[in-house]
N, C-alpha and C positions, 0 to 999 in steps of 0.2 A: 483645496482639498478637504475633505472629509476624514475625519480622523473615530475610528470604530473601535471599543472593548467588547469585543465579544466574549460573555462570560461563558458560555455554555463551554461543557466537557464533552459532548456527546460528539462522536467522531463523524457519525452520521451529519448530522446537522452540521456541523462547523465546516464537510467539505460543501456542504450544498449550500452554505451563507458563502462561501467564495465564489460559486456559478452565480448566486443570485447578484450578486456584489455587481461581477464583473457585467453582468448582462444587461441590468434593468437600472444601474447606477452612471449618467451621464460626467458626475465628478470623478476627476482620482482620488483616489481613496488609500487610508492605508489603515491595515487593521492588526491587532494582534488578539492571539487566541491560545487557548491548549486543549488537548486532546486527554481523556482518558488513558489504560493503557490499549493500544491499540496497533495494527499494524496499516502502513497505508504505501500501498502498490504503484507503483509507475503505471501511467497511461496504456504502454507497449509492452507490460511484461505477461506472463503465464503466470498465474497467482500461485499455484498449487505448487510449482519447484521454486519459490522463492520465502518459504513460511517451513517452520517446523509445526506439521500440523497437529500432532499428538499436543506438543506443548500451548499451542494455542486454544485446542477444544479445553484441554485440563485445565487450561485456566481461562475461558470464558474472553478470548480477546479477541472484539473485532476486527474482519480485515476490511479492508474501504480502498478504493480506486479512485486515485484521482484524476485531473483532466491534465496534469503536465507531465511531460517522460521523467528518464531517469531511472534511478534504483527503489528497491523498498527501505521503508525507513520506523523503526518503532518508535512511537510516541509515549509518553504519560507525564504524571504533572509537573514531571523535573523539567520537561523539555516545554520551549516555549517558540510558537509561532505567528511569524509574523507574513504580510501580504501585501505588494501593491498592487492597484488595480490604475490603469494610465488608458489614456486614448492615443498615444505615440506609439504605436505598435514600430513601424518601419524605424523610429531614429533608437528605439530600447531594447527591440528585440537582438537576444546573445549577449546584451550587455550588464553580464549579472556582476561585475564591478561597480557600476553606478548604485545598484538597489543595496547591496552590502556594506557599500561607503560608511551609509549612518551605524548602521552598527560597529564597522570596525571602529569610529571615533566615541561611541559610548563607552568603550571597552578600553580602547586606548587611556580615555580620560578617567578611567579604574587603575590604572597601571599596569594593564595588562597588555602584553606584547601580542594585539591578532593581528592576523594579515590575511588578505587575499591570495587563493593559492589555486593553480590548477586554472580549469577552467570554470568552476563553480562554488568553490568552498571556501571556507572561512577556518583557518587554523590557529592555534596555539602551539608554539615548541613542533611545529611539524606534526602537531595532532589535530583530527577534527574536531572542530566543536558547531559548524554549519554545511547542509548541505542546500544548494537553490534549484529550481527548476524553472519554466516559463511556459505559460500557453498563450496561445490567441486565438481571435476569434473576430472576421469583420477588421475594426479599426482598431478594437479594443485590446489589450493585452495582460497577463497577471504574470508577477511574479511573487514568486512565495518562496521562505526560506525554515528551515529548523534551528532552533539555537539549544544544546546541549548545558542546560545550565546546574540540574542536580539531577540528570536523569538516573538511572540504574540500570547503568551496565551490564552487569550480570543476565539482566530481561533481556537487553538488545541482542545480545549473543545468542541467547537460548531461543528466543523467539523468532532469530533467524536464520538459525542452524540448519541448513538443508542437509538432509541423509544423501547418502550416493544416489549421484545423476540418474534419471530415469526417462530424461525426457529430450527430446529431440525437436528444434524449431527456433524460428526468428525471432524469438523473444528478446528482449534488452534484458542481461544477465546485471544483478549489483555487485558491485566492486567493493569488497571489504576494507574497511578503510581502520587504520587504530585511531581511537577516538577518545576525547577527553570532555571532563566537564570544566565548565567556565568558575562554578563555584570553588574548584581546587584552586584555581589561580588568582583568588582575589586576595590581596592585601588588609582587606577587612574585610570581616565576612558582612553578608547581605543575601535578604531572602527574596524567592523568585518574585514577589508583588513589587517590591521595592524596584528588581531589575526592569521589570514590565515600566513600572511607572518613569524610571530614566531614559527609554526607548523613546516612548511616546513624549514626553518632553523635549527630547533632542529634535527628535522628526517632525514634530509641532514649531519649533523655533526656525526652523527652515524655511516656514512657511507663514508668514504673520496675517495672511487670510485666511486660514484655516479654519476650521470650526469641530470640534464635536458632534459626533451623529449619535443618536439611540437608536436602536434597531425600532421601527413602533410595532402594536401587534399583528398589523397589515402585513409586515417583511418579515416576522416571525411565522405568521402563518405560513404562508409564501415558500418559505424555507424548509419547512417542515412539512410542509405537501411534498418539495424536490427531495428529500432525503429520505420521506418514505417511497416514495412513487420509482426513485431512480437510487440512490446511496447506497439504502439497506439491501437491496434485494441482490438474488446470487448470480442474475442476468447482468448485472454492472459489476458486479464484486471476482467473479469467477465468470461467466458465460461471456465475458470480455476478454477472456486470455485470445491471443494471437493461437492460430492452428499450429497443433503438435501432436505429435508422435509421444505414446506413453509405452515402455516395454519393460516388463519384468517378468522373474519367474522363480518358482520356489520347486523344492524336493517334496512330494507330499506323500502318503502312505498308498495313494493309488499309482504312483509315479509322479515324474519331472512334467509341470506343466508353465509353459512358456507362453506370455500375450502379448500381442501387440495391438495397440488401439489408436486408431488415427481419431483427433477432436478438433471440431471446429464449433467456435462459438460456446465450446464447451459440451457439445453435444459427439457422441460415439458415433462417425460417419462410417467408419471400417473396423472390422475386428477380426483376429488371425489369432487361432488356438492353437499352440504344436505341443509335442510330446511327446515321450513312450506310456503312456498309458491306455488301457484297454476300456472299449464302448462298445454299447452295443447299437447305438444310433449314430450317425454321421454328424461330424464335429460342428457341419456348416450349420445345422439348426440350431445350435445353441449360439450360435457367432451371428444368428440372424435373431437372436433375441437382444442381443445387446445392440443392435441398430437403434438409433433415434431417442437413446435416453441419456441424461445428464450422465456424464462422469464423476459421480458422485456417490460416496459409500452406501449411502442411505437408499438413492434408486438403483445402484447395482443389485442389493439384498434385495431390493423387491421385486427385479424382475425376476431375479434367480429362483426366487422361492413360488411363482408360478409356475415352476414346470419342475420335472424330477430329472437335478440334473446328473444322479448318479447313471443314466441313462447311456449319458455322451463322455462320462470319465468316473470310472467303477472305482467306488473306496472314496470319494471327497465328500464334505458338504457344502454348502452354500457360504460360509463365512471362510471354508480354504480357498475357493474361489474370489470370494470376494479380493479378500488378501492380493490374490496374484492380478486383479483387477484394476488396486488399487494402490495400495500397498506402501505408502506414504508416509 
């Protein structure tokens, strides 16, 4: 087994690094890494319905989709992540307990009463400190998990606090859980770097033939290319959301405006606008302007600014209508 300390804190790079190691390394690998403040979305989730967009934008928090399923999680530098990649998919897929056991053993050695719970969690006194997920391709599989060591719990709640539901679809929804930090349960204070070292040493001790692997310049270049072309793009992080229907309504000076949008691959495929407003032109022409554009605040504003929307809805501004069509 190869052991990798990935010291990058860039979430785009780090998610790309997981994919690169999974697809390009024949050896089994174990990797430890951290992200700066970021939200990591499950593969099958609708990004917009999982995040507090206003909080994310105000705090410049990257939102990145991962390869595996499961729910959305908030990462910061108080959160340690671990990744196993393996060639024995058939035997190990859905065996979450096997991959969490080394982590639980380290915590137990620190006199922390951690245990495997439910389908894919590690808990302390009934509170979650780790969520885990898996992904497979060909005969290779990836298992990764989070470890809340000294994370900012308030930021987790704020970043993932979703407003009133306006989405309908088949995306996987996150399940809220009571969480706690590992550091709060330690008998003797320990910083996250020492904790990282303890985990790496413990996993290494289970495999006498394992070696530390330092990412080469070629590795780093290839990972960065994948980060730039995939993991940092709107198409992957937002456009990759499952098909959904968005609904919103607002009472405006010109009357009640109600919107229904069908969105597939992040692109508006159908738009219907209803209300008790007045307009000189048929609303279907305005609806047609919305087709084929990204369900994105900036793209909506750009499209609507190209026409005189007051011909369709009297007493309304572009910002008003963007709020109805976006309003997240």
